[in-house]
C-alpha positions, 0 to 999 in steps of 0.5 A, a space after each residue: 371462191 377457190 376453184 380447183 381446175 384440171 386441164 387448165 393448160 389445154 384449149 377449153 381448160 385455159 379459156 375456162 380459167 380465163 373466164 373464172 378469173 374474170 369473175 373474180 374467182 381464185 384458181 388452183 391448177 393441177 399441172 405436170 409442169 408448174 413452171 409453165 403456169 403463170 403467176 395469176 393462178 396457184 399451182 399444184 404439181 402433179 398428174 390427174 392419175 396421181 391420187 396424192 396430187 388430186 388430194 392436194 388440188 381439192 384440199 380446201 377448194 370450194 369447187 372443182 372443174 375437171 377439164 383434163 382429158 385427151 382429145 384425139 382420134 390418133 390411134 397411137 394414143 389408145 392407152 393414154 386415152 384410157 389412162 387419162 380420160 377414165 382413170 384420171 376421172 376416177 382419181 380426181 372425182 373420188 378425191 373431190 368427193 372425199 374432200 367434200 368439195 361443194 360443186 364438182 363440174 365434170 367436163 364430158 363431151 356430146 360424143 360420150 352419148 354417141 351412138 344415140 338411139 333417138 333423133 336427138 340427145 339430152 341430159 337423160 340420154 344413156 351413155 354411148 356404147 361406141 367402141 371407137 377409142 376416144 368416144 369409148 374412153 369418154 363414155 367410161 368417164 361419163 359413167 364414173 361421173 354419173 356413179 358419183 352423182 348417184 352416190 350423192 356427190 354434187 356432180 354437174 356434167 357439161 357436154 361441149 360440142 366440137 370446139 373451134 376458136 382462137 388461143 389454142 395452146 396445143 392446136 387440138 384436133 378440131 382446129 387442126 382439122 380446120 387448118 387441114 381443110 384450108 390446106 387442101 388436105 381433106 377433099 373427101 368428107 363423110 356425110 352426116 354432121 357434127 355439133 360445132 361450138 365456140 370454146 369461149 362460149 363453153 368456157 363461159 358456161 363453166 364459169 356460170 355453173 361452177 358457182 350455181 347453187 342449183 341441184 346437180 345435173 347436166 348442161 350442154 355447151 352452146 353450139 349448133 348441129 351442122 351437116 358436113 356440107 353446112 360445115 364446109 359451106 361455113 368455111 367457104 363463106 368465112 374465107 371466100 374460097 371455093 374449097 372443092 370437096 366430095 361428100 360420101 356416105 360415112 360408112 363408105 369411108 370406114 375402110 379408108 379410116 380403118 386403113 389410116 389408123 393402122 398406117 398411123 401407128 407406124 407413120 411418124 406424121 399425123 394423117 388427116 384421115 381418121 376413123 374416129 372423125 368419120 365415125 363421129 359424123 356417122 353417129 352424131 345427132 343434134 342436141 334436143 332443143 330444150 337441153 339446158 345451157 345455163 343461159 349462154 347463147 351460142 355465137 354465130 358459127 361463121 364468126 367463130 370460124 373467121 376468128 379461128 382462121 384469123 388466129 391460125 394465120 396470125 400464129 403462122 399456121 396458115 398463109 394469107 392465101 389459105 386464110 382468104 377473106 377471114 383476114 380481110 375487113 369484114 363489112 358486117 362489123 359494127 365498128 366499121 373497121 372490118 377487124 376480126 376480134 381474135 383476142 379478149 375484149 375490153 375488161 377481160 383477162 388477156 389469154 397470155 396471162 393464163 396460157 403457159 
């Protein structure tokens, strides 16, 4: 199959491209900088907000994975969030629908369903009504995808959790937040929780559903809901470090997040405190136990954190002291070497052949 992909040079997109190539698919990638795309994929120059580029991308394609999106709680990028996440989704999905693309996979996020009025969320859950810029822009994109599906387009929506994992081309918010924890920059945490998953599992989900002849619908990315205390405990277990932290009610930290967002508009360096991150912890709920995940099991979060920390260290983003036990032999590994795998396994396509 020829699979058209947007966002293929981002974190989840690059892993999805690798998973598609491993399954023998041809991939055509929309990229603003074609020179940055390796020769293992076809490339169309352009941006997701450009209708002409979107038409060229989907022409003759059997399926589309629309993974392009801006994922950030950085208050300086509000306009970009709406332009790409909502505007780009309308442009790309409309082009695929007009082209008669056989399967359209729209990559949403669990956050598009926050805040929820029920103790858990599932595919039938209504779109969220948050006014936080990132969540609001993804909710708008979700409404666009559902509208096209209601009109008869073969749209499948996936809902990835907060993703960790190695081989992150631009060090997105989740991996950067883990790095900040290990650098001691976030000693105060909001209560509540968040769904956490491995980017490699969500990429495998996309590789399966893009060729699935089943009716259009929705799938949740593999993951587990962790309270913030459980998340911190997992990081401590992965690194062997104490990492002292105070956990406060989320709404008690809203003023600090609000102030940080306004300071960020004039402060040139990224701040570790963000209103959006606090808001997610305050409003997140688990995924219902019967929610579909296309048969992809979530790998243990502890292993994902170890792999991510080891990769952060290997790429010079953490010191050995900050990475702690995550870069030491793990006696639980089956081969007895204690190594923590951070790259692709045997028979897979190396990520360096996919990432720019």
